Every structure is written in C-alpha cells, then in structure tokens.
C-alpha positions in Angstrom: 24.9 -7.1 8.6 22.1 -4.6 8.8 21.3 -4.9 5.1 21.2 -8.7 5.3 18.8 -8.4 8.3 16.6 -5.9 6.4 16.5 -8.2 3.3 15.7 -11.2 5.5 12.8 -9.3 7.2 11.4 -8.3 3.8 11.5 -11.9 2.5 9.9 -13.2 5.6 7.1 -10.7 5.7 6.4 -11.2 2.0 5.6 -14.9 2.8 2.5 -13.8 4.7 -0.7 -13.1 2.8 -2.2 -9.6 3.0 -5.2 -10.8 4.9 -7.3 -10.2 7.9 -6.5 -13.2 10.1 -9.7 -14.7 11.6 -11.4 -11.4 10.8 -9.4 -9.7 13.6 -10.0 -6.3 12.0 -12.3 -3.8 13.5 -15.8 -3.4 12.4 -18.1 -5.5 10.3 -17.4 -7.3 7.1 -20.3 -8.1 4.7 -19.9 -9.3 1.1 -20.1 -12.1 -1.4 -17.5 -14.9 -1.4 -15.5 -14.5 -4.6 -13.1 -17.3 -4.0 -12.0 -19.8 -1.3 -8.7 -21.6 -0.9 -6.4 -23.3 1.5 -3.0 -21.7 2.0 0.2 -23.5 1.3 1.5 -25.3 4.4 3.7 -23.3 6.7 4.2 -22.7 10.4 4.8 -26.3 11.3 3.0 -27.7 8.3 -0.5 -26.4 9.2 -2.6 -25.1 6.3 -5.1 -22.3 6.8 -8.5 -21.8 5.1 -9.2 -18.4 3.5 -12.2 -16.8 1.7 -12.0 -13.7 -0.6 -14.5 -10.9 -0.3 -14.0 -7.7 -2.4 -10.5 -8.9 -3.4 -9.4 -9.1 0.3 -8.4 -12.5 1.8 -9.8 -13.4 5.2 -8.7 -16.4 7.2 -11.8 -18.2 8.5 -12.4 -21.2 10.9 -12.4 -24.6 9.3 -16.1 -25.3 10.0 -17.1 -22.1 8.3 -14.8 -22.8 5.3 -16.4 -26.3 4.8 -19.9 -24.8 4.9 -19.5 -21.6 2.8 -19.5 -21.7 -1.0 -18.4 -19.2 -3.7 -21.3 -16.8 -4.3 -22.7 -16.9 -0.7 -23.4 -13.6 1.1 -21.5 -13.7 4.4 -21.0 -11.5 7.4 -18.3 -11.2 10.0 -19.4 -9.5 13.2 -18.6 -9.8 16.9 -15.8 -12.3 16.1 -18.1 -14.7 14.2 -18.6 -15.6 10.6 -22.1 -16.3 9.4 -23.8 -17.0 6.0 -26.5 -14.5 5.4 -27.7 -15.9 2.1 -26.7 -19.1 0.2 -25.9 -18.8 -3.5 -28.5 -20.5 -5.7 -27.4 -21.1 -9.3 
C-alpha cells in the first residue's frame, strides 16, 4: 500500500510544471520572453498562461499574457509583471 501511495504521489507531482506560479518566488525576475504558451486544461478544466524566461516557466496573469510577445524584455517585481522593452523586429 505504501509503495502504491508513493507511486501515485510521484505521478501526480509529475503533472505539475516546474514553474514559478504567478512569480511567487522571492526576488526580482528580469529577462527576455523566449516562449509563451497555455497549459493543458486541468484543475477543473481551467488552462493557465505561461511565459518562458531563461528556460524557466512562469505562470502569468491573463492580461499580461495577452499583451506580452516573444522577444519582449519583462520584469517581475513586487508581485507585478511589466514589459520593460517591446521587441521590434
């Protein structure tokens, strides 16, 4: 029974991306957006928006996700995401 529970725990935790949900980590994040995507539906069918900075996934608010583009320089500080510089091709 303990083995089954341990395997179940591993399977469940593997379903969550290695990300910083809503930038909840300590400190400041500054970097260029390498990618952006919407997670597969889970937790009641609710998808989540993510951006990738330095190969790390960060969950962001929907309004920020709609505004930001790949190549933009962004910053997370004091619980808020902002675009520092828009990418100009």
